[in-house]
C-alpha positions in Angstrom: 0.0 0.0 0.0 1.3 3.3 -1.0 1.9 6.0 1.5 0.9 8.8 -0.9 -2.1 10.8 0.2 -4.3 12.3 -2.6 -6.4 15.3 -1.5 -9.8 15.4 -3.2 -10.8 18.9 -2.3 -9.3 22.2 -3.5 -6.8 23.9 -1.3 -8.2 27.4 -0.7 -4.8 28.8 0.0 -2.6 28.1 -3.0 1.1 28.5 -2.4 2.4 32.1 -3.0 4.2 32.9 -6.2 7.9 33.9 -5.9 8.6 37.6 -5.6 9.9 39.3 -8.9 13.5 40.2 -8.8 14.3 43.9 -9.9 17.8 44.6 -11.1 19.1 48.1 -10.4 21.9 49.7 -12.4 23.8 52.3 -10.5 24.8 55.1 -12.9 27.5 57.3 -11.5 27.1 61.1 -11.7 28.5 62.6 -15.0 31.7 64.4 -14.5 31.4 68.2 -14.9 32.2 69.6 -18.4 35.6 71.0 -18.9 35.6 74.7 -18.4 36.2 76.7 -21.6 39.3 78.7 -21.2 39.0 82.4 -20.8 41.0 83.2 -23.9 38.6 81.1 -26.0 35.5 82.7 -24.7 37.1 86.1 -25.2 38.1 85.2 -28.7 34.6 84.2 -29.5 33.2 87.3 -28.1 35.6 89.4 -30.1 34.8 87.5 -33.3 31.1 88.0 -32.7 31.5 91.7 -32.0 33.8 92.1 -35.0 31.5 90.3 -37.5 28.4 92.1 -36.3 26.7 94.0 -39.0 26.7 97.2 -37.0 30.4 96.9 -36.3 31.3 96.2 -40.0 29.1 99.1 -41.1 30.8 101.5 -38.6 34.3 100.2 -39.5 33.5 100.6 -43.2 32.2 104.1 -42.6 35.3 105.1 -40.7 37.7 103.6 -43.2 35.8 105.1 -46.2 35.8 108.6 -44.9 39.4 108.3 -43.8 40.5 107.0 -47.2 38.5 109.8 -48.9 41.2 112.2 -47.5 44.1 110.1 -48.8 42.3 109.7 -52.2 41.6 113.4 -52.3 45.2 114.2 -51.5 46.3 111.9 -54.4 43.9 113.5 -56.8 44.8 117.1 -55.8 48.5 116.2 -56.1 48.1 114.7 -59.5 46.1 117.7 -60.7 48.7 120.0 -59.4 51.5 118.0 -61.0 49.6 118.0 -64.3 49.1 121.8 -64.1 52.7 122.5 -63.4 54.3 120.0 -65.8 53.7 118.6 -69.3 52.6 115.2 -67.9 49.1 115.5 -69.1 50.2 116.1 -72.7 52.7 113.2 -72.5 49.9 110.9 -71.2 47.4 111.9 -73.9 50.2 111.6 -76.5 50.9 108.0 -75.5 47.2 107.2 -75.4 46.7 108.5 -78.9 49.6 106.5 -80.2 48.4 103.3 -78.5 45.0 103.9 -80.1 46.6 104.3 -83.5 45.2 107.9 -83.8 48.4 109.6 -85.0 46.6 112.8 -86.0 45.5 113.3 -82.4 49.0 112.3 -81.3 50.5 115.0 -83.4 48.0 117.5 -82.0 48.9 116.6 -78.4 52.6 116.8 -79.1 52.1 120.3 -80.5 50.1 121.4 -77.4 52.8 120.0 -75.1 55.4 122.0 -77.0 53.4 125.2 -76.7 53.0 124.6 -73.0 56.8 124.1 -72.5 57.5 127.3 -74.4 55.0 129.3 -72.3 56.5 127.9 -69.1 60.0 128.8 -70.3 58.9 132.4 -70.9 57.4 132.6 -67.5 60.6 131.4 -65.9 62.6 133.9 -67.8 60.3 136.6 -66.7 61.0 135.7 -63.1 64.6 136.8 -63.5 63.5 140.4 -64.1 60.4 140.4 -61.9 62.1 141.4 -58.6 63.6 144.5 -60.0 60.4 145.3 -61.9 58.4 144.7 -58.7 60.7 147.0 -56.6 60.4 149.8 -59.2 56.6 149.3 -59.3 56.4 149.4 -55.5 58.5 152.7 -55.3 56.5 154.3 -58.0 53.2 153.2 -56.5 54.2 154.3 -53.1 55.3 157.8 -54.3 52.1 158.2 -56.3 50.0 157.1 -53.4 51.7 159.6 -51.0 51.4 162.3 -53.5 47.7 161.7 -54.0 47.1 161.7 -50.3 49.0 165.0 -49.8 47.0 166.5 -52.7 43.8 165.4 -51.1 45.0 166.9 -47.7 45.7 170.2 -49.4 42.2 170.3 -50.8 40.8 169.5 -47.4 43.0 172.2 -45.8 41.8 174.8 -48.3 38.2 173.8 -47.9 38.3 173.8 -44.0 40.9 176.7 -43.8 42.9 174.5 -41.5 46.6 173.7 -42.4 46.5 170.6 -40.2 44.2 168.8 -42.6 47.0 168.3 -45.0 48.1 165.2 -43.2 44.6 164.0 -42.4 44.4 161.5 -45.3 47.8 160.1 -44.5 46.8 159.6 -40.9 43.6 157.9 -42.0 45.6 155.4 -44.1 48.0 154.8 -41.3 45.1 154.1 -38.9 43.5 151.8 -41.4 46.7 149.8 -41.8 47.1 149.6 -38.0 43.5 148.3 -37.9 44.2 145.6 -40.5 47.3 144.5 -38.5 45.2 144.2 -35.4 42.6 142.2 -37.2 45.2 139.9 -38.6 46.8 139.4 -35.2 43.4 138.5 -33.7 42.4 136.1 -36.6 45.8 134.6 -37.3 45.9 132.3 -34.4 42.5 130.6 -35.0 43.3 130.5 -38.7 46.6 128.6 -38.0 44.7 126.3 -35.7 41.8 125.4 -38.0 43.7 125.8 -41.3 44.8 122.2 -41.4 41.3 121.0 -40.6 39.9 123.1 -43.5 42.5 121.6 -45.8 41.6 118.1 -44.7 38.0 118.9 -45.2 38.7 120.1 -48.8 40.7 116.9 -49.6 37.8 114.8 -48.1 35.3 116.6 -50.3 37.4 115.9 -53.4 37.8 112.2 -52.5 34.2 111.8 -51.7 33.1 113.3 -55.0 35.4 111.0 -56.9 34.6 107.9 -54.6 38.3 107.7 -54.0 38.2 104.7 -51.7 38.6 100.9 -52.1 35.5 99.1 -53.3 35.1 97.2 -50.0 34.8 100.5 -48.1 32.2 102.0 -50.4 28.5 102.1 -49.5 26.5 98.9 -50.2 24.5 100.3 -53.1 27.7 101.4 -54.8 29.5 98.2 -54.0 26.8 96.0 -55.5 26.4 98.2 -58.5 22.8 99.0 -57.9 22.2 102.5 -59.1 25.9 102.9 -59.9 26.7 106.0 -61.8 28.4 105.4 -65.1 31.8 107.1 -65.0 34.8 107.0 -67.5 36.7 104.6 -65.3 33.8 102.2 -65.0 33.3 102.2 -68.8 37.0 101.6 -69.5 37.2 98.9 -66.9 34.2 97.2 -68.4 35.9 97.3 -71.9 39.2 96.1 -70.5 37.6 93.0 -69.0 35.7 92.0 -72.1 38.2 89.3 -72.9 39.5 90.9 -76.1 43.4 90.7 -75.8 44.1 93.5 -78.3 41.8 95.9 -76.4 43.1 94.9 -73.0 46.8 95.4 -74.1 46.0 98.7 -75.7 44.4 100.1 -72.6 47.3 99.0 -70.5 49.7 100.8 -72.8 47.7 104.0 -72.7 49.1 106.5 -70.2 45.7 107.6 -69.2 44.5 104.1 -68.7 42.1 104.3 -71.7 40.3 107.5 -70.9 41.2 108.9 -74.3 39.0 106.3 -76.0 35.9 107.8 -74.5 33.9 110.8 -75.8 31.8 112.8 -73.3 29.2 110.9 -71.3 25.9 112.5 -72.1 22.6 112.1 -70.4 20.2 110.4 -72.8 16.7 109.8 -71.6 16.6 107.2 -68.8 20.3 106.5 -69.3 23.6 107.8 -70.6 25.3 107.6 -74.0 29.0 107.5 -74.8 31.0 107.0 -77.9 34.1 104.7 -77.7 36.9 105.0 -80.2 38.4 101.5 -80.3 42.2 101.1 -80.7 43.8 99.7 -83.8 43.3 96.0 -84.1 40.0 95.9 -82.4 36.8 95.4 -84.4 33.4 96.8 -83.6 31.9 93.4 -84.3 34.0 91.9 -81.4 32.5 94.4 -79.0 29.0 93.9 -80.3 29.3 90.1 -79.9 30.1 90.6 -76.2 27.0 92.6 -75.3 26.0 90.4 -72.4 29.5 90.5 -70.8 29.8 94.2 -71.3 26.4 94.8 -69.6 27.4 92.6 -66.7 30.8 94.5 -66.4 28.7 97.7 -66.2 26.5 96.1 -63.5 23.5 96.1 -65.8 21.3 93.5 -67.4 21.8 92.7 -71.0 18.6 94.5 -72.2 19.8 97.7 -70.5 22.8 98.1 -72.8 22.6 98.9 -76.5 25.5 98.9 -78.8 25.2 100.8 -82.2 27.7 101.7 -84.9 27.9 105.5 -85.7 29.5 106.9 -88.8 32.9 107.4 -87.3 35.4 104.6 -88.0 36.3 102.2 -85.3 33.7 103.6 -83.0 30.9 102.0 -81.0 28.1 104.0 -79.3 27.0 102.7 -75.9 23.6 103.5 -74.5 23.4 102.4 -70.9 20.1 102.6 -69.1 19.6 103.5 -65.4 19.1 100.3 -63.4 15.5 99.2 -63.8 14.4 102.2 -65.9 13.4 100.1 -68.9 10.9 98.2 -66.8 8.9 101.3 -66.0 6.0 102.0 -68.3 5.9 105.1 -70.5 3.1 107.6 -70.5 -0.2 107.3 -72.4 -0.5 108.1 -76.1 -1.3 111.7 -77.1 -4.2 110.2 -79.1 -5.8 109.4 -75.7 -4.8 112.5 -73.7 -5.6 115.1 -76.4 -9.1 114.8 -77.9 -8.5 117.7 -80.2 -5.6 116.0 -81.9 -6.0 115.6 -85.7 -3.8 113.9 -88.3 -2.3 114.9 -91.6 -1.3 111.9 -93.7 1.0 113.9 -96.0 2.9 116.2 -93.6 2.1 114.8 -90.2 3.8 112.2 -88.0 2.1 109.5 -86.0 2.9 109.6 -82.2 4.1 106.1 -81.7 6.0 106.1 -78.4 9.4 107.1 -77.0 12.9 106.2 -78.0 15.5 105.2 -75.4 16.6 108.8 -74.9 13.1 109.6 -73.7 12.2 111.7 -76.8 9.0 111.3 -78.6 9.2 108.8 -81.4 7.0 109.9 -84.3 6.6 108.1 -87.7 5.8 109.5 -91.1 3.3 107.2 -92.9 3.3 109.1 -96.2 3.7 106.7 -99.1 5.4 104.1 -97.0 4.6 100.4 -96.9 4.8 98.9 -93.5 5.8 95.6 -92.0 5.7 94.7 -88.3 6.7 91.3 -87.0 7.6 89.6 -83.8 6.8 86.6 -81.6 3.2 85.9 -80.5 1.7 88.1 -77.8 4.4 90.8 -77.8 2.2 93.8 -78.8 2.3 93.6 -82.6 -1.4 94.3 -83.2 -1.4 97.1 -80.7 1.6 98.7 -82.4 0.1 98.4 -85.8 -3.3 99.6 -84.7 -1.8 102.7 -83.0 -0.7 103.9 -86.3 -4.0 103.3 -88.0 -5.8 105.1 -85.1 -3.7 108.2 -85.9 -4.2 107.9 -89.6 -8.0 107.6 -89.3 -8.2 111.1 -87.9 -7.4 112.3 -91.4 -10.8 112.1 -93.1 -9.1 111.5 -96.5 -7.6 108.1 -95.5 -9.6 105.0 -96.6 -9.0 101.7 -94.8 -9.5 98.1 -96.0 -8.7 95.8 -93.2 -8.4 92.0 -92.9 -7.9 90.7 -89.4 -6.9 87.0 -89.8 -6.8 86.5 -86.1 -10.5 87.3 -85.7 -10.3 88.2 -82.0 -12.0 91.6 -82.3 -8.8 93.7 -82.2 -10.0 95.7 -85.2 -13.8 95.7 -84.4 -13.8 99.4 -83.6 -13.1 100.1 -87.3 -16.5 98.9 -88.2 -18.2 101.9 -89.8 -14.9 103.5 -90.5 -13.1 101.0 -92.8 -14.8 100.3 -96.2 -13.8 96.6 -95.8 -13.4 94.8 -92.5 -12.7 91.0 -92.7 -12.3 89.2 -89.4 -11.5 85.5 -88.9 -8.8 82.9 -89.3 -10.5 80.5 -91.5 -9.7 79.8 -95.2 -12.8 81.7 -96.2 -11.4 84.9 -94.6 -8.1 84.3 -96.3 -9.8 84.1 -99.6 -11.7 87.3 -98.9 -8.4 89.0 -97.7 -6.7 87.9 -100.9 -9.5 89.4 -103.0 -9.3 92.6 -100.9 -5.6 93.0 -101.7 -6.4 92.2 -105.4 -8.9 95.0 -105.2 -6.1 97.3 -104.0 -4.1 96.2 -107.1 -7.1 97.1 -109.4 -7.5 100.5 -107.7 -3.8 101.0 -108.1 -3.9 100.3 -111.8 -6.9 102.6 -112.3 -5.0 105.4 -110.5 -1.9 104.8 -112.6 -4.0 105.0 -115.8 -5.5 108.3 -114.5 -1.9 109.6 -113.7 -0.8 108.9 -117.3 -3.4 111.3 -118.7 -3.2 113.7 -115.8 0.3 113.8 -114.2 -0.9 116.2 -111.5 -3.8 114.0 -110.4 -4.0 113.6 -106.6 -5.6 110.6 -105.0 -6.9 110.0 -101.5 -4.7 107.6 -99.5 -5.9 104.0 -99.5 -4.3 101.8 -96.8 -4.8 98.0 -96.9 -4.1 96.3 -93.6 -3.6 92.6 -93.2 -3.0 91.5 -89.6 -1.6 88.0 -89.0 -0.5 87.9 -92.6 1.3 84.6 -92.0 -2.1 82.9 -92.1 -2.6 84.1 -95.7 0.9 83.0 -96.8 0.4 79.5 -95.3 -3.1 79.0 -96.7 -3.2 75.7 -98.7 -6.5 76.4 -100.5 -6.6 76.7 -104.3 -9.1 78.5 -106.5 -11.1 77.0 -109.4 -8.2 77.4 -111.8 -5.8 75.5 -109.4 -4.0 78.7 -108.3 -3.1 78.6 -104.5 -4.1 81.5 -102.4 -1.1 81.1 -100.1 2.6 80.3 -100.8 5.4 82.3 -102.2 5.5 81.3 -105.8 4.5 83.2 -108.9 1.1 81.4 -108.9 0.2 82.5 -105.4 -2.6 85.0 -105.5 -2.0 86.7 -102.1 1.8 86.8 -102.6 1.6 88.3 -106.1 -1.1 90.8 -105.1 1.1 92.1 -102.2 4.1 92.2 -104.5 2.3 94.3 -107.0 1.1 96.8 -104.4 4.6 97.0 -102.9 6.1 97.6 -106.3 3.9 100.4 -107.6 1.3 101.4 -105.1 3.3 104.0 -103.2 3.3 106.6 -106.1 -0.5 106.7 -106.2 -1.0 106.4 -102.4 -2.1 102.8 -102.3 -0.3 101.3 -99.3 0.1 97.9 -97.8 0.5 97.4 -94.0 1.1 93.9 -92.8 1.6 92.4 -89.3 3.0 88.9 -89.0 4.5 86.7 -86.3 7.5 84.4 -85.9 8.8 85.2 -89.4 10.3 82.5 -91.7 11.0 82.3 -95.4 7.7 80.3 -95.7 5.3 82.7 -93.9 7.1 85.9 -94.9 8.7 85.7 -98.3 11.8 87.7 -99.0 10.4 89.8 -101.9 7.4 90.8 -99.7 9.4 91.8 -96.6 12.0 93.7 -98.6 9.2 95.7 -100.3 8.3 97.5 -97.0 9.7 101.0 -96.5 9.2 100.8 -92.7 10.2 97.6 -91.1 9.7 97.1 -87.3 10.2 94.1 -85.1 9.3 93.2 -81.5 11.1 90.4 -79.6 12.3 87.6 -81.8 13.9 84.2 -81.1 17.0 84.2 -83.3 19.3 86.5 -85.1 18.3 85.0 -88.5 14.7 86.0 -87.8 15.9 89.5 -86.9 17.7 89.7 -90.3 14.4 88.6 -92.0 12.5 91.3 -90.1 14.8 94.2 -90.5 17.4 93.3 -93.0 21.1 92.6 -92.8 22.2 96.3 -92.8 20.1 97.1 -89.7 21.3 94.0 -87.8 24.9 94.6 -88.7 24.5 98.1 -87.5 23.4 97.0 -84.0 19.7 96.2 -84.3 19.0 93.3 -82.0 15.3 92.5 -81.6 16.3 88.9 -80.9 17.9 90.2 -77.6 14.7 91.7 -76.4 13.1 89.8 -73.5 10.0 87.9 -74.6 7.1 88.8 -72.3 8.9 91.5 -70.5 9.6 93.9 -73.4 6.1 94.0 -74.8 5.6 96.9 -77.1 9.3 97.6 -77.6 10.1 97.8 -81.3 13.3 98.0 -83.2 12.5 100.2 -86.3 14.4 100.6 -89.6 12.8 103.3 -91.6 13.5 106.7 -93.2 10.2 107.8 -91.8 11.4 108.1 -88.2 14.3 110.2 -86.8 17.3 107.9 -86.4 20.5 109.2 -84.9 23.1 109.9 -87.5 25.2 106.9 -88.5 22.7 104.3 -87.1 20.6 102.0 -89.1 17.8 101.5 -86.6 16.2 102.9 -83.5 14.5 101.2 -80.5 11.0 102.5 -79.7 8.8 101.8 -76.7 5.3 102.2 -78.1 2.3 103.7 -76.3 -0.4 101.1 -75.5 -3.9 102.0 -76.5 -6.5 99.6 -75.1 -9.8 98.6 -76.9 -11.9 101.1 -75.0 -9.6 104.0 -75.8 -9.3 102.8 -79.4 -13.1 102.9 -79.7 -13.2 106.4 -78.4 -10.6 107.5 -81.0 -12.5 105.8 -83.9 -15.7 107.5 -82.7 -14.0 110.8 -83.2 -12.8 109.7 -86.6 -16.3 108.7 -87.6 -17.5 112.1 -86.7 -15.2 113.6 -89.2 -16.7 111.6 -92.1 -20.1 111.7 -93.8 -20.7 108.0 -93.1 -19.0 104.9 -94.3 -20.6 101.6 -95.2 -18.4 98.7 -94.0 -18.4 95.5 -96.0 -17.7 92.4 -94.0 -17.1 90.3 -97.0 -15.9 91.0 -100.6 -19.0 90.5 -102.7 -18.3 88.5 -105.9 -21.9 88.4 -107.2 -23.0 89.8 -110.6 -26.7 90.5 -110.2 -26.9 93.8 -108.4 -29.6 96.2 -107.3 -27.9 99.3 -108.6 -30.2 101.8 -106.9 -30.0 100.0 -103.6 -26.2 99.8 -103.8 -26.0 103.5 -104.5 -28.2 104.2 -101.5 -26.0 101.9 -99.4 -22.7 103.7 -100.3 -24.2 107.1 -99.6 -24.5 106.1 -96.0 -25.4 109.1 -93.7 -24.1 111.7 -96.1 -26.7 114.2 -97.3 -24.9 114.5 -100.6 -21.7 112.9 -102.0 -19.6 113.7 -105.0 -20.2 111.5 -108.0 -16.5 110.6 -108.0 -16.7 109.3 -104.4 -19.9 107.4 -105.2 -18.1 105.6 -108.1 -15.2 104.8 -105.8 -17.4 103.3 -103.1 -19.4 101.3 -105.6 -16.2 99.9 -106.9 -15.3 98.9 -103.4 -18.7 97.3 -102.9 -18.2 95.1 -106.0 -15.3 95.5 -108.2 -16.8 93.1 -110.8 -20.0 94.9 -111.0 -18.9 98.5 -110.7 -15.2 98.5 -111.4 -15.7 99.7 -114.9 -18.4 102.2 -114.2 -18.0 105.8 -115.4 -20.0 108.9 -114.7 -22.2 108.1 -117.7 -23.3 104.8 -116.2 -24.1 106.4 -112.8 -26.0 109.2 -114.5 -28.0 106.7 -116.6 -29.2 104.7 -113.6 -30.1 107.8 -111.5 -31.8 109.7 -114.3 -34.0 106.7 -115.0 -35.5 107.0 -111.5 -35.6 110.8 -111.3 -32.6 111.1 -108.9 -30.0 112.3 -111.4 -26.8 114.0 -110.2 -26.7 117.8 -110.0 -24.1 120.5 -109.5 -23.4 121.9 -106.0 -20.6 124.3 -105.2 -19.2 123.7 -108.6 -19.0 119.8 -108.4 -21.5 117.1 -109.5 -23.1 115.4 -106.5 -25.7 112.7 -105.7 -28.4 113.5 -103.2 -29.2 110.9 -100.6 -32.8 112.3 -100.3 -33.5 111.9 -104.0 -32.1 108.3 -104.1 -34.1 107.4 -101.0 -37.3 108.8 -102.4 -36.7 107.0 -105.7 -36.1 103.8 -103.9 -39.2 104.2 -101.8 -41.3 105.1 -105.0 -40.0 102.0 -106.7 -40.8 99.7 -103.8 -44.3 101.3 -103.6 -44.9 100.7 -107.3 -43.7 97.2 -106.9 -46.1 96.6 -104.0 -49.0 98.0 -106.0 -48.2 95.9 -109.0 -48.1 92.8 -106.8 -51.5 93.7 -105.4 
């Protein structure tokens, strides 16, 4: 039997679990950080104090004004030395020789020789001057005493007192004693403050010339912001262009290159200076480094313009004030002066301002016009601004094709005799026929001129905006001739060529606006037929040559360097109709911007100058015409109109139907309805009331017959 006892009931007090054991780690206290030595703390404090902005500003201020004195002393000493010696002439002589200008070198040598001769004569005169001075003093003293005695005699006689004879002499002696007393009183302070006045004068000279190191100058001068353009800055910028021949020539010049520069002139919102380059340096080399030159002058590239004047080996630099070209110019006179009128023959259109800040005006008389540039740079606004001025001359007739169709020319509705708007092929066809109508009118005028050499015609201006759409149109007519293209079969191309070739002499003009020019969308024969060529910002130099021609680009025109999006409305213009500085082939113009609302107000004024114009929105090609209704249509709001003008408007309405009409045809139609032309003020006219009454009578008769 086993001794094990098994309990059948649960023990209410189970054995206790063992206590958990917690392990403690004893971390000793950290040792105290090593104490920073005093000399380290002092050094850090000194460094912090020395590099503080207020400390550096104060130190720079102190150093700058102290160095102004030293710089002023150096400048005064050099000026004195130049005035006493021939050093200036020797320096200019060496500079002229280094620049290869031997004519100027000979002139400076002659001037130096004259200076030496004059100095020698002055020195020879000094040998005789002491004796002459002594004689002059004795004579002067004797004459003075004699005069005083004579004056005393006069006083003695007048006062009957012999003692008055010496009164004038006593007065002079007392005056001299007073002057000696004043000098004795003032001399001490003058001796004390004299050196300080001299230092102040030297400081003023040094401060005016900024005669201190660059690190000590004020922050705005150090960084170049608003930096004044001085001869030394221009020469340094040229020296650092990276042209070895130019750098070596400047080093050899005794005046450090100052003789290369003409006077620096204020020109609008910048300055202008002519630079005569030394022998061996080409103007093309300088033009090709425009960006580097601008940066050397602490300007952006678009703030420096390089042109080639007439003088040989000379470049003309126009340097804008920092940020000045980013400021807008004022509004157009067309907006500010509601009394302004236009004269197509003798007047000039206010277009904007040149870089000098002068008004840039353009003559439109007998000049074809071409404006090009990249998209959204202000081409339409620049072209429209000229038309807005010309429309204020009531003689000018417009025929407009806007191949963008965005409403930019909508305000000419009721002013232009033809207004086509839209980019589709249908509008290109109508624009082509409009230009062909210009050709027909041109030929008619030429025929009139053959029989009457003194015939004068009203100006007729055809405007095609976005002309690249017409040149690139692939549509062909019924005979297989393309409307677009640049071949002899192209209808638009050939029509524009004909107007460009002969239209000017009879005042039939062609104005075109096009974008992103290429040989395909702006053929060479068309662009070279324009008398006035203008360009906004372009992408490449080759495009600039297409827009303005090789001569203008070789002369410094650079529309491809204008900033796209930032230089909106800035044009480079090549034309004999605008004032261009002598020797330059182009001029840069910042055009006035006229918005749609302002343009509408101007065209409203132009409409008030006219008797009423019927605007065609498509070129009618139909043959069956209602002649009386067409005559009433072209009369518009005019009470009466000359028969010649009625015939012109009818031809505009439909060249096919009325292009060959004469006065006899017009009279035949009007006499048949009792509205025949009659003479008023010596000219034959057509009455609107008569035509309207005849048209109403005809309609009434037609209604009665129908009934």
